[in-house]
Biopython code that builds the backbone (N, CA, C, O; Angstrom):
import numpy as np
from Bio.PDB.StructureBuilder import StructureBuilder

atoms = [
    (1, "UNK", "N", (-25.817, 0.932, -42.376)),
    (1, "UNK", "CA", (-24.641, 0.479, -43.069)),
    (1, "UNK", "C", (-23.425, 0.812, -42.236)),
    (1, "UNK", "O", (-23.250, 1.953, -41.809)),
    (2, "UNK", "N", (-22.616, -0.143, -42.012)),
    (2, "UNK", "CA", (-21.384, 0.036, -41.226)),
    (2, "UNK", "C", (-20.298, 0.627, -42.134)),
    (2, "UNK", "O", (-19.967, 0.051, -43.170)),
    (3, "UNK", "N", (-19.768, 1.739, -41.749)),
    (3, "UNK", "CA", (-18.710, 2.376, -42.525)),
    (3, "UNK", "C", (-17.385, 1.760, -42.194)),
    (3, "UNK", "O", (-17.070, 1.509, -41.031)),
    (4, "UNK", "N", (-16.609, 1.518, -43.222)),
    (4, "UNK", "CA", (-15.248, 1.028, -43.005)),
    (4, "UNK", "C", (-14.287, 2.057, -43.631)),
    (4, "UNK", "O", (-14.652, 2.827, -44.520)),
    (5, "UNK", "N", (-13.079, 2.030, -43.138)),
    (5, "UNK", "CA", (-12.063, 2.940, -43.670)),
    (5, "UNK", "C", (-11.894, 2.779, -45.151)),
    (5, "UNK", "O", (-11.766, 3.760, -45.883)),
    (6, "UNK", "N", (-11.892, 1.496, -45.614)),
    (6, "UNK", "CA", (-11.681, 1.191, -46.989)),
    (6, "UNK", "C", (-12.850, 1.758, -47.891)),
    (6, "UNK", "O", (-12.609, 2.278, -48.981)),
    (7, "UNK", "N", (-14.084, 1.635, -47.399)),
    (7, "UNK", "CA", (-15.264, 2.157, -48.136)),
    (7, "UNK", "C", (-15.209, 3.679, -48.194)),
    (7, "UNK", "O", (-15.507, 4.278, -49.227)),
    (8, "UNK", "N", (-14.824, 4.307, -47.072)),
    (8, "UNK", "CA", (-14.737, 5.762, -47.015)),
    (8, "UNK", "C", (-13.734, 6.287, -47.962)),
    (8, "UNK", "O", (-14.018, 7.223, -48.709)),
    (9, "UNK", "N", (-12.530, 5.704, -47.962)),
    (9, "UNK", "CA", (-11.434, 6.129, -48.884)),
    (9, "UNK", "C", (-11.886, 5.964, -50.330)),
    (9, "UNK", "O", (-11.671, 6.838, -51.170)),
    (10, "UNK", "N", (-12.517, 4.823, -50.600)),
    (10, "UNK", "CA", (-12.992, 4.551, -51.973)),
    (10, "UNK", "C", (-14.009, 5.603, -52.422)),
    (10, "UNK", "O", (-13.953, 6.093, -53.550)),
    (11, "UNK", "N", (-14.952, 5.946, -51.511)),
    (11, "UNK", "CA", (-15.983, 6.989, -51.836)),
    (11, "UNK", "C", (-15.330, 8.333, -52.069)),
    (11, "UNK", "O", (-15.716, 9.056, -52.988)),
    (12, "UNK", "N", (-14.366, 8.676, -51.273)),
    (12, "UNK", "CA", (-13.646, 9.979, -51.432)),
    (12, "UNK", "C", (-12.904, 10.011, -52.759)),
    (12, "UNK", "O", (-12.892, 11.040, -53.435)),
    (13, "UNK", "N", (-12.285, 8.899, -53.143)),
    (13, "UNK", "CA", (-11.609, 8.884, -54.468)),
    (13, "UNK", "C", (-12.584, 8.959, -55.562)),
    (13, "UNK", "O", (-12.343, 9.666, -56.540)),
    (14, "UNK", "N", (-13.717, 8.250, -55.462)),
    (14, "UNK", "CA", (-14.722, 8.223, -56.555)),
    (14, "UNK", "C", (-15.397, 9.584, -56.730)),
    (14, "UNK", "O", (-15.837, 9.905, -57.834)),
    (15, "UNK", "N", (-15.487, 10.358, -55.712)),
    (15, "UNK", "CA", (-16.133, 11.662, -55.808)),
    (15, "UNK", "C", (-15.105, 12.831, -55.939)),
    (15, "UNK", "O", (-15.490, 13.998, -55.868)),
    (16, "UNK", "N", (-13.875, 12.526, -56.118)),
    (16, "UNK", "CA", (-12.886, 13.565, -56.275)),
    (16, "UNK", "C", (-12.662, 14.368, -54.991)),
    (16, "UNK", "O", (-12.271, 15.534, -55.048)),
    (17, "UNK", "N", (-12.908, 13.746, -53.839)),
    (17, "UNK", "CA", (-12.680, 14.400, -52.571)),
    (17, "UNK", "C", (-13.801, 15.351, -52.116)),
    (17, "UNK", "O", (-13.653, 16.108, -51.156)),
    (18, "UNK", "N", (-14.901, 15.284, -52.827)),
    (18, "UNK", "CA", (-16.044, 16.124, -52.399)),
    (18, "UNK", "C", (-16.834, 15.443, -51.306)),
    (18, "UNK", "O", (-17.267, 14.305, -51.485)),
    (19, "UNK", "N", (-17.031, 16.090, -50.200)),
    (19, "UNK", "CA", (-17.572, 15.507, -49.003)),
    (19, "UNK", "C", (-19.051, 15.121, -49.149)),
    (19, "UNK", "O", (-19.408, 13.985, -48.839)),
    (20, "UNK", "N", (-19.901, 16.010, -49.600)),
    (20, "UNK", "CA", (-21.331, 15.742, -49.693)),
    (20, "UNK", "C", (-21.648, 14.547, -50.613)),
    (20, "UNK", "O", (-22.407, 13.658, -50.226)),
    (21, "UNK", "N", (-21.071, 14.522, -51.828)),
    (21, "UNK", "CA", (-21.334, 13.369, -52.661)),
    (21, "UNK", "C", (-20.764, 12.054, -52.099)),
    (21, "UNK", "O", (-21.357, 10.998, -52.317)),
    (22, "UNK", "N", (-19.643, 12.092, -51.390)),
    (22, "UNK", "CA", (-19.067, 10.902, -50.765)),
    (22, "UNK", "C", (-19.990, 10.423, -49.661)),
    (22, "UNK", "O", (-20.245, 9.225, -49.540)),
    (23, "UNK", "N", (-20.487, 11.341, -48.862)),
    (23, "UNK", "CA", (-21.411, 10.983, -47.776)),
    (23, "UNK", "C", (-22.664, 10.336, -48.319)),
    (23, "UNK", "O", (-23.134, 9.324, -47.799)),
    (24, "UNK", "N", (-23.204, 10.937, -49.382)),
    (24, "UNK", "CA", (-24.417, 10.392, -50.020)),
    (24, "UNK", "C", (-24.148, 8.966, -50.529)),
    (24, "UNK", "O", (-24.971, 8.070, -50.343)),
    (25, "UNK", "N", (-23.001, 8.769, -51.165)),
    (25, "UNK", "CA", (-22.612, 7.470, -51.709)),
    (25, "UNK", "C", (-22.506, 6.443, -50.549)),
    (25, "UNK", "O", (-22.849, 5.271, -50.705)),
    (26, "UNK", "N", (-22.031, 6.914, -49.411)),
    (26, "UNK", "CA", (-21.860, 5.982, -48.266)),
    (26, "UNK", "C", (-23.138, 5.817, -47.459)),
    (26, "UNK", "O", (-23.233, 4.918, -46.623)),
    (27, "UNK", "N", (-24.129, 6.682, -47.705)),
    (27, "UNK", "CA", (-25.359, 6.619, -46.952)),
    (27, "UNK", "C", (-25.251, 7.136, -45.529)),
    (27, "UNK", "O", (-25.911, 6.650, -44.611)),
    (28, "UNK", "N", (-24.362, 8.175, -45.372)),
    (28, "UNK", "CA", (-24.145, 8.785, -44.053)),
    (28, "UNK", "C", (-24.267, 10.269, -44.178)),
    (28, "UNK", "O", (-24.470, 10.792, -45.274)),
    (29, "UNK", "N", (-24.149, 10.948, -43.086)),
    (29, "UNK", "CA", (-24.225, 12.428, -43.062)),
    (29, "UNK", "C", (-22.804, 12.999, -43.358)),
    (29, "UNK", "O", (-21.788, 12.322, -43.198)),
    (30, "UNK", "N", (-22.799, 14.244, -43.786)),
    (30, "UNK", "CA", (-21.512, 14.945, -43.946)),
    (30, "UNK", "C", (-20.772, 14.989, -42.610)),
    (30, "UNK", "O", (-19.553, 14.826, -42.552)),
    (31, "UNK", "N", (-21.528, 15.211, -41.547)),
    (31, "UNK", "CA", (-20.903, 15.307, -40.236)),
    (31, "UNK", "C", (-20.204, 14.017, -39.852)),
    (31, "UNK", "O", (-19.113, 14.044, -39.283)),
    (32, "UNK", "N", (-20.825, 12.889, -40.161)),
    (32, "UNK", "CA", (-20.156, 11.589, -39.862)),
    (32, "UNK", "C", (-18.855, 11.443, -40.634)),
    (32, "UNK", "O", (-17.850, 10.971, -40.103)),
    (33, "UNK", "N", (-18.892, 11.863, -41.913)),
    (33, "UNK", "CA", (-17.712, 11.774, -42.715)),
    (33, "UNK", "C", (-16.630, 12.708, -42.217)),
    (33, "UNK", "O", (-15.464, 12.317, -42.159)),
    (34, "UNK", "N", (-16.975, 13.905, -41.865)),
    (34, "UNK", "CA", (-16.008, 14.815, -41.264)),
    (34, "UNK", "C", (-15.394, 14.289, -39.993)),
    (34, "UNK", "O", (-14.211, 14.511, -39.737)),
    (35, "UNK", "N", (-16.191, 13.581, -39.177)),
    (35, "UNK", "CA", (-15.673, 13.016, -37.961)),
    (35, "UNK", "C", (-14.613, 11.900, -38.322)),
    (35, "UNK", "O", (-13.558, 11.810, -37.693)),
    (36, "UNK", "N", (-14.921, 11.104, -39.302)),
    (36, "UNK", "CA", (-13.951, 10.101, -39.723)),
    (36, "UNK", "C", (-12.638, 10.793, -40.160)),
    (36, "UNK", "O", (-11.542, 10.377, -39.783)),
    (37, "UNK", "N", (-12.788, 11.835, -40.947)),
    (37, "UNK", "CA", (-11.588, 12.533, -41.480)),
    (37, "UNK", "C", (-10.764, 13.095, -40.325)),
    (37, "UNK", "O", (-9.535, 13.041, -40.350)),
    (38, "UNK", "N", (-11.451, 13.640, -39.304)),
    (38, "UNK", "CA", (-10.759, 14.243, -38.128)),
    (38, "UNK", "C", (-10.051, 13.155, -37.297)),
    (38, "UNK", "O", (-8.925, 13.352, -36.839)),
    (39, "UNK", "N", (-10.710, 12.032, -37.113)),
    (39, "UNK", "CA", (-10.171, 11.023, -36.169)),
    (39, "UNK", "C", (-9.200, 9.988, -36.806)),
    (39, "UNK", "O", (-8.416, 9.351, -36.101)),
    (40, "UNK", "N", (-9.269, 9.836, -38.133)),
    (40, "UNK", "CA", (-8.506, 8.787, -38.789)),
    (40, "UNK", "C", (-7.453, 9.393, -39.725)),
    (40, "UNK", "O", (-7.794, 10.029, -40.722)),
    (41, "UNK", "N", (-6.234, 9.201, -39.411)),
    (41, "UNK", "CA", (-5.118, 9.816, -40.150)),
    (41, "UNK", "C", (-5.066, 9.256, -41.620)),
    (41, "UNK", "O", (-4.740, 10.003, -42.542)),
    (42, "UNK", "N", (-5.369, 8.018, -41.819)),
    (42, "UNK", "CA", (-5.341, 7.427, -43.143)),
    (42, "UNK", "C", (-6.438, 8.014, -44.048)),
    (42, "UNK", "O", (-6.216, 8.278, -45.230)),
    (43, "UNK", "N", (-7.626, 8.209, -43.457)),
    (43, "UNK", "CA", (-8.711, 8.788, -44.249)),
    (43, "UNK", "C", (-8.369, 10.256, -44.564)),
    (43, "UNK", "O", (-8.568, 10.697, -45.696)),
    (44, "UNK", "N", (-7.871, 10.999, -43.608)),
    (44, "UNK", "CA", (-7.487, 12.395, -43.860)),
    (44, "UNK", "C", (-6.392, 12.460, -44.945)),
    (44, "UNK", "O", (-6.437, 13.320, -45.824)),
    (45, "UNK", "N", (-5.439, 11.568, -44.877)),
    (45, "UNK", "CA", (-4.329, 11.536, -45.871)),
    (45, "UNK", "C", (-4.882, 11.211, -47.253)),
    (45, "UNK", "O", (-4.428, 11.778, -48.247)),
    (46, "UNK", "N", (-5.841, 10.318, -47.330)),
    (46, "UNK", "CA", (-6.449, 9.913, -48.630)),
    (46, "UNK", "C", (-7.172, 11.083, -49.212)),
    (46, "UNK", "O", (-7.078, 11.315, -50.417)),
    (47, "UNK", "N", (-7.914, 11.859, -48.392)),
    (47, "UNK", "CA", (-8.623, 13.013, -48.869)),
    (47, "UNK", "C", (-7.628, 14.066, -49.382)),
    (47, "UNK", "O", (-7.841, 14.642, -50.448)),
    (48, "UNK", "N", (-6.575, 14.315, -48.656)),
    (48, "UNK", "CA", (-5.595, 15.300, -49.087)),
    (48, "UNK", "C", (-4.924, 14.867, -50.393)),
    (48, "UNK", "O", (-4.691, 15.696, -51.273)),
    (49, "UNK", "N", (-4.624, 13.618, -50.519)),
    (49, "UNK", "CA", (-4.018, 13.077, -51.737)),
    (49, "UNK", "C", (-4.937, 13.284, -52.939)),
    (49, "UNK", "O", (-4.477, 13.753, -53.980)),
    (50, "UNK", "N", (-6.218, 12.950, -52.825)),
    (50, "UNK", "CA", (-7.212, 13.121, -53.905)),
    (50, "UNK", "C", (-7.280, 14.606, -54.259)),
    (50, "UNK", "O", (-7.244, 14.941, -55.443)),
    (51, "UNK", "N", (-7.373, 15.487, -53.305)),
    (51, "UNK", "CA", (-7.468, 16.947, -53.578)),
    (51, "UNK", "C", (-6.184, 17.475, -54.243)),
    (51, "UNK", "O", (-6.278, 18.328, -55.127)),
    (52, "UNK", "N", (-5.004, 17.008, -53.857)),
    (52, "UNK", "CA", (-3.782, 17.415, -54.446)),
    (52, "UNK", "C", (-3.710, 16.947, -55.930)),
    (52, "UNK", "O", (-3.263, 17.689, -56.806)),
    (53, "UNK", "N", (-4.157, 15.721, -56.174)),
    (53, "UNK", "CA", (-4.192, 15.196, -57.528)),
    (53, "UNK", "C", (-5.108, 16.015, -58.425)),
    (53, "UNK", "O", (-4.792, 16.284, -59.583)),
    (54, "UNK", "N", (-6.272, 16.413, -57.857)),
    (54, "UNK", "CA", (-7.237, 17.264, -58.580)),
    (54, "UNK", "C", (-6.595, 18.614, -58.917)),
    (54, "UNK", "O", (-6.725, 19.118, -60.033)),
    (55, "UNK", "N", (-5.891, 19.193, -57.913)),
    (55, "UNK", "CA", (-5.254, 20.463, -58.127)),
    (55, "UNK", "C", (-4.175, 20.403, -59.191)),
    (55, "UNK", "O", (-4.042, 21.304, -60.019)),
    (56, "UNK", "N", (-3.407, 19.324, -59.151)),
    (56, "UNK", "CA", (-2.363, 19.148, -60.196)),
    (56, "UNK", "C", (-2.973, 19.066, -61.565)),
    (56, "UNK", "O", (-2.463, 19.677, -62.504)),
    (57, "UNK", "N", (-4.096, 18.297, -61.714)),
    (57, "UNK", "CA", (-4.774, 18.172, -62.957)),
    (57, "UNK", "C", (-5.291, 19.511, -63.466)),
    (57, "UNK", "O", (-5.057, 19.872, -64.620)),
    (58, "UNK", "N", (-5.985, 20.238, -62.622)),
    (58, "UNK", "CA", (-6.539, 21.542, -63.015)),
    (58, "UNK", "C", (-5.433, 22.529, -63.351)),
    (58, "UNK", "O", (-5.556, 23.310, -64.294)),
    (59, "UNK", "N", (-4.387, 22.495, -62.602)),
    (59, "UNK", "CA", (-3.282, 23.405, -62.892)),
    (59, "UNK", "C", (-2.669, 23.063, -64.257)),
    (59, "UNK", "O", (-2.298, 23.962, -65.012)),
    (60, "UNK", "N", (-2.564, 21.788, -64.568)),
    (60, "UNK", "CA", (-2.010, 21.384, -65.881)),
    (60, "UNK", "C", (-2.912, 21.868, -67.041)),
    (60, "UNK", "O", (-2.440, 22.253, -68.111)),
    (61, "UNK", "N", (-4.275, 21.826, -66.762)),
    (61, "UNK", "CA", (-5.207, 22.303, -67.781)),
    (61, "UNK", "C", (-5.052, 23.850, -67.957)),
    (61, "UNK", "O", (-5.125, 24.356, -69.077)),
    (62, "UNK", "N", (-4.845, 24.557, -66.878)),
    (62, "UNK", "CA", (-4.702, 25.996, -66.949)),
    (62, "UNK", "C", (-3.411, 26.327, -67.730)),
    (62, "UNK", "O", (-3.399, 27.220, -68.577)),
    (63, "UNK", "N", (-2.354, 25.608, -67.434)),
    (63, "UNK", "CA", (-1.065, 25.817, -68.106)),
    (63, "UNK", "C", (-1.190, 25.537, -69.623)),
    (63, "UNK", "O", (-0.641, 26.259, -70.455)),
    (64, "UNK", "N", (-1.928, 24.468, -69.941)),
    (64, "UNK", "CA", (-2.123, 24.139, -71.353)),
    (64, "UNK", "C", (-2.903, 25.210, -72.043)),
    (64, "UNK", "O", (-2.595, 25.564, -73.181)),
    (65, "UNK", "N", (-3.927, 25.748, -71.374)),
    (65, "UNK", "CA", (-4.753, 26.838, -71.950)),
    (65, "UNK", "C", (-3.851, 28.063, -72.205)),
    (65, "UNK", "O", (-3.970, 28.709, -73.246)),
    (66, "UNK", "N", (-2.955, 28.380, -71.261)),
    (66, "UNK", "CA", (-2.030, 29.491, -71.431)),
    (66, "UNK", "C", (-1.076, 29.223, -72.599)),
    (66, "UNK", "O", (-0.788, 30.130, -73.380)),
    (67, "UNK", "N", (-0.588, 27.993, -72.722)),
    (67, "UNK", "CA", (0.343, 27.647, -73.818)),
    (67, "UNK", "C", (-0.410, 27.733, -75.179)),
    (67, "UNK", "O", (0.209, 28.009, -76.207)),
    (68, "UNK", "N", (-1.696, 27.504, -75.177)),
    (68, "UNK", "CA", (-2.479, 27.622, -76.381)),
    (68, "UNK", "C", (-2.875, 29.060, -76.727)),
    (68, "UNK", "O", (-3.605, 29.314, -77.686)),
    (69, "UNK", "N", (-2.346, 30.027, -75.880)),
    (69, "UNK", "CA", (-2.534, 31.449, -76.161)),
    (69, "UNK", "C", (-3.879, 31.986, -75.690)),
    (69, "UNK", "O", (-4.285, 33.061, -76.132)),
    (70, "UNK", "N", (-4.570, 31.292, -74.829)),
    (70, "UNK", "CA", (-5.829, 31.804, -74.292)),
    (70, "UNK", "C", (-5.498, 32.897, -73.262)),
    (70, "UNK", "O", (-4.942, 32.617, -72.200)),
    (71, "UNK", "N", (-5.844, 34.121, -73.593)),
    (71, "UNK", "CA", (-5.427, 35.300, -72.797)),
    (71, "UNK", "C", (-5.907, 35.216, -71.348)),
    (71, "UNK", "O", (-5.185, 35.586, -70.421)),
    (72, "UNK", "N", (-7.160, 34.714, -71.162)),
    (72, "UNK", "CA", (-7.688, 34.606, -69.785)),
    (72, "UNK", "C", (-6.775, 33.714, -68.943)),
    (72, "UNK", "O", (-6.557, 33.995, -67.765)),
    (73, "UNK", "N", (-6.245, 32.655, -69.528)),
    (73, "UNK", "CA", (-5.408, 31.728, -68.785)),
    (73, "UNK", "C", (-4.042, 32.328, -68.533)),
    (73, "UNK", "O", (-3.461, 32.126, -67.467)),
    (74, "UNK", "N", (-3.521, 33.069, -69.507)),
    (74, "UNK", "CA", (-2.220, 33.749, -69.344)),
    (74, "UNK", "C", (-2.346, 34.732, -68.150)),
    (74, "UNK", "O", (-1.526, 34.730, -67.232)),
    (75, "UNK", "N", (-3.409, 35.571, -68.201)),
    (75, "UNK", "CA", (-3.627, 36.579, -67.196)),
    (75, "UNK", "C", (-3.786, 35.952, -65.798)),
    (75, "UNK", "O", (-3.149, 36.391, -64.840)),
    (76, "UNK", "N", (-4.628, 34.939, -65.696)),
    (76, "UNK", "CA", (-4.845, 34.280, -64.440)),
    (76, "UNK", "C", (-3.555, 33.642, -63.887)),
    (76, "UNK", "O", (-3.249, 33.773, -62.702)),
    (77, "UNK", "N", (-2.830, 32.974, -64.737)),
    (77, "UNK", "CA", (-1.585, 32.370, -64.323)),
    (77, "UNK", "C", (-0.597, 33.354, -63.793)),
    (77, "UNK", "O", (0.053, 33.132, -62.772)),
    (78, "UNK", "N", (-0.484, 34.508, -64.540)),
    (78, "UNK", "CA", (0.462, 35.537, -64.092)),
    (78, "UNK", "C", (0.022, 36.145, -62.749)),
    (78, "UNK", "O", (0.858, 36.417, -61.888)),
    (79, "UNK", "N", (-1.268, 36.351, -62.577)),
    (79, "UNK", "CA", (-1.784, 36.932, -61.309)),
    (79, "UNK", "C", (-1.494, 36.012, -60.116)),
    (79, "UNK", "O", (-1.224, 36.462, -59.002)),
    (80, "UNK", "N", (-1.561, 34.715, -60.396)),
    (80, "UNK", "CA", (-1.361, 33.728, -59.296)),
    (80, "UNK", "C", (0.109, 33.362, -59.089)),
    (80, "UNK", "O", (0.597, 33.317, -57.960)),
    (81, "UNK", "N", (0.779, 33.110, -60.158)),
    (81, "UNK", "CA", (2.141, 32.576, -60.080)),
    (81, "UNK", "C", (3.269, 33.616, -60.345)),
    (81, "UNK", "O", (4.436, 33.369, -60.040)),
    (82, "UNK", "N", (2.887, 34.783, -60.918)),
    (82, "UNK", "CA", (3.868, 35.780, -61.215)),
    (82, "UNK", "C", (3.951, 36.977, -60.311)),
    (82, "UNK", "O", (4.464, 38.029, -60.692)),
    (83, "UNK", "N", (3.434, 36.809, -59.086)),
    (83, "UNK", "CA", (3.438, 37.916, -58.122)),
    (83, "UNK", "C", (4.812, 38.403, -57.810)),
    (83, "UNK", "O", (5.016, 39.607, -57.659)),
    (84, "UNK", "N", (5.780, 37.501, -57.704)),
    (84, "UNK", "CA", (7.184, 37.891, -57.366)),
    (84, "UNK", "C", (7.789, 38.692, -58.482)),
    (84, "UNK", "O", (8.783, 39.384, -58.267)),
    (85, "UNK", "N", (7.222, 38.625, -59.680)),
    (85, "UNK", "CA", (7.727, 39.392, -60.796)),
    (85, "UNK", "C", (6.928, 40.658, -61.056)),
    (85, "UNK", "O", (7.149, 41.362, -62.041)),
    (86, "UNK", "N", (6.007, 40.929, -60.163)),
    (86, "UNK", "CA", (5.213, 42.202, -60.277)),
    (86, "UNK", "C", (3.885, 42.077, -60.930)),
    (86, "UNK", "O", (3.218, 43.093, -61.128)),
    (87, "UNK", "N", (3.437, 40.853, -61.293)),
    (87, "UNK", "CA", (2.152, 40.659, -61.892)),
    (87, "UNK", "C", (1.079, 40.440, -60.811)),
    (87, "UNK", "O", (0.808, 39.315, -60.392)),
    (88, "UNK", "N", (0.506, 41.515, -60.397)),
    (88, "UNK", "CA", (-0.492, 41.500, -59.357)),
    (88, "UNK", "C", (-1.395, 42.682, -59.414)),
    (88, "UNK", "O", (-0.952, 43.782, -59.745)),
    (89, "UNK", "N", (-2.662, 42.495, -59.098)),
    (89, "UNK", "CA", (-3.568, 43.630, -59.011)),
    (89, "UNK", "C", (-3.562, 44.287, -57.666)),
    (89, "UNK", "O", (-4.074, 45.395, -57.507)),
    (90, "UNK", "N", (-2.984, 43.612, -56.680)),
    (90, "UNK", "CA", (-2.926, 44.084, -55.345)),
    (90, "UNK", "C", (-1.690, 44.996, -55.193)),
    (90, "UNK", "O", (-0.612, 44.693, -55.703)),
    (91, "UNK", "N", (-1.871, 46.080, -54.503)),
    (91, "UNK", "CA", (-0.726, 46.994, -54.280)),
    (91, "UNK", "C", (-0.381, 46.939, -52.785)),
    (91, "UNK", "O", (-1.218, 47.179, -51.916)),
    (92, "UNK", "N", (0.855, 46.620, -52.537)),
    (92, "UNK", "CA", (1.347, 46.603, -51.139)),
    (92, "UNK", "C", (1.979, 47.944, -50.869)),
    (92, "UNK", "O", (2.922, 48.332, -51.559)),
    (93, "UNK", "N", (1.471, 48.677, -49.861)),
    (93, "UNK", "CA", (2.000, 49.958, -49.490)),
    (93, "UNK", "C", (2.681, 49.877, -48.181)),
    (93, "UNK", "O", (2.088, 49.370, -47.229)),
    (94, "UNK", "N", (3.859, 50.330, -48.063)),
    (94, "UNK", "CA", (4.609, 50.400, -46.828)),
    (94, "UNK", "C", (4.867, 51.863, -46.456)),
    (94, "UNK", "O", (5.425, 52.624, -47.247)),
    (95, "UNK", "N", (4.451, 52.249, -45.235)),
    (95, "UNK", "CA", (4.580, 53.627, -44.828)),
    (95, "UNK", "C", (5.633, 53.689, -43.765)),
    (95, "UNK", "O", (5.610, 52.914, -42.808)),
    (96, "UNK", "N", (6.557, 54.604, -43.923)),
    (96, "UNK", "CA", (7.594, 54.772, -42.874)),
    (96, "UNK", "C", (7.489, 56.210, -42.342)),
    (96, "UNK", "O", (7.063, 57.112, -43.063)),
    (97, "UNK", "N", (7.855, 56.402, -41.157)),
    (97, "UNK", "CA", (7.788, 57.710, -40.547)),
    (97, "UNK", "C", (6.396, 58.044, -40.054)),
    (97, "UNK", "O", (5.555, 57.154, -39.928)),
    (98, "UNK", "N", (6.132, 59.340, -39.766)),
    (98, "UNK", "CA", (4.821, 59.720, -39.288)),
    (98, "UNK", "C", (3.827, 59.811, -40.402)),
    (98, "UNK", "O", (4.156, 60.188, -41.527)),
    (99, "UNK", "N", (2.625, 59.469, -40.087)),
    (99, "UNK", "CA", (1.568, 59.563, -41.063)),
    (99, "UNK", "C", (0.503, 60.461, -40.521)),
    (99, "UNK", "O", (-0.033, 60.210, -39.442)),
    (100, "UNK", "N", (0.176, 61.527, -41.259)),
    (100, "UNK", "CA", (-0.818, 62.507, -40.854)),
    (100, "UNK", "C", (-2.063, 62.261, -41.679)),
    (100, "UNK", "O", (-2.011, 62.297, -42.908)),
    (101, "UNK", "N", (-3.144, 62.020, -41.039)),
    (101, "UNK", "CA", (-4.396, 61.761, -41.779)),
    (101, "UNK", "C", (-5.358, 62.943, -41.549)),
    (101, "UNK", "O", (-5.593, 63.361, -40.415)),
    (102, "UNK", "N", (-5.889, 63.454, -42.631)),
    (102, "UNK", "CA", (-6.842, 64.566, -42.563)),
    (102, "UNK", "C", (-8.158, 64.088, -43.174)),
    (102, "UNK", "O", (-8.185, 63.589, -44.299)),
    (103, "UNK", "N", (-9.219, 64.243, -42.441)),
    (103, "UNK", "CA", (-10.541, 63.823, -42.924)),
    (103, "UNK", "C", (-11.412, 65.036, -43.153)),
    (103, "UNK", "O", (-11.572, 65.876, -42.267)),
    (104, "UNK", "N", (-11.967, 65.125, -44.325)),
    (104, "UNK", "CA", (-12.830, 66.265, -44.643)),
    (104, "UNK", "C", (-14.186, 65.628, -45.061)),
    (104, "UNK", "O", (-14.236, 64.604, -45.743)),
    (105, "UNK", "N", (-15.238, 66.267, -44.630)),
    (105, "UNK", "CA", (-16.583, 65.818, -45.080)),
    (105, "UNK", "C", (-17.013, 66.733, -46.191)),
    (105, "UNK", "O", (-17.008, 67.958, -46.071)),
    (106, "UNK", "N", (-17.380, 66.100, -47.268)),
    (106, "UNK", "CA", (-17.838, 66.861, -48.418)),
    (106, "UNK", "C", (-19.230, 67.360, -48.248)),
    (106, "UNK", "O", (-20.042, 66.670, -47.633)),
    (107, "UNK", "N", (-19.557, 68.511, -48.753)),
    (107, "UNK", "CA", (-20.922, 69.026, -48.695)),
    (107, "UNK", "C", (-21.153, 69.905, -47.441)),
    (107, "UNK", "O", (-22.214, 70.516, -47.316)),
    (108, "UNK", "N", (-20.206, 69.974, -46.544)),
    (108, "UNK", "CA", (-20.395, 70.804, -45.340)),
    (108, "UNK", "C", (-19.456, 71.963, -45.427)),
    (108, "UNK", "O", (-18.290, 71.820, -45.795)),
    (109, "UNK", "N", (-19.959, 73.075, -45.097)),
    (109, "UNK", "CA", (-19.131, 74.285, -45.118)),
    (109, "UNK", "C", (-18.317, 74.393, -43.902)),
    (109, "UNK", "O", (-18.791, 74.091, -42.807)),
    (110, "UNK", "N", (-17.093, 74.816, -44.046)),
    (110, "UNK", "CA", (-16.184, 74.960, -42.879)),
    (110, "UNK", "C", (-16.179, 76.352, -42.348)),
    (110, "UNK", "O", (-15.477, 76.640, -41.379)),
]
sb = StructureBuilder()
sb.init_structure("model")
sb.init_model(0)
sb.init_chain("A")
sb.init_seg("    ")
for serial, (resi, resn, name, xyz) in enumerate(atoms, 1):
    if name == "N":
        sb.init_residue(resn, " ", resi, " ")
    sb.init_atom(name, np.array(xyz, "f"), 0.0, 1.0, " ", f" {name:<3s}", serial, name[0])
structure = sb.get_structure()
């Protein structure tokens, strides 16, 4: 089967930008599809557009779940979007000056 740009873009849209299902739909390998994406700007742009649309949709679902008071969604949203306001599990430590490190092995007598 001869692949055309139009068929490839259509398959990517139909599969939500997932490469393996699109390749299967087209009757080609994932590697062939990746090559098309790398060499053709329009195909790469179509893939990026589909994935951005998916991300927008999923983000809207997350926001709706948070608005509905689902605590998991509130927590996840704050961890991702509220970092600038201090909502993060990650601690950033900044050390100034000299740092002295002492290592002791437990269980050995000194």
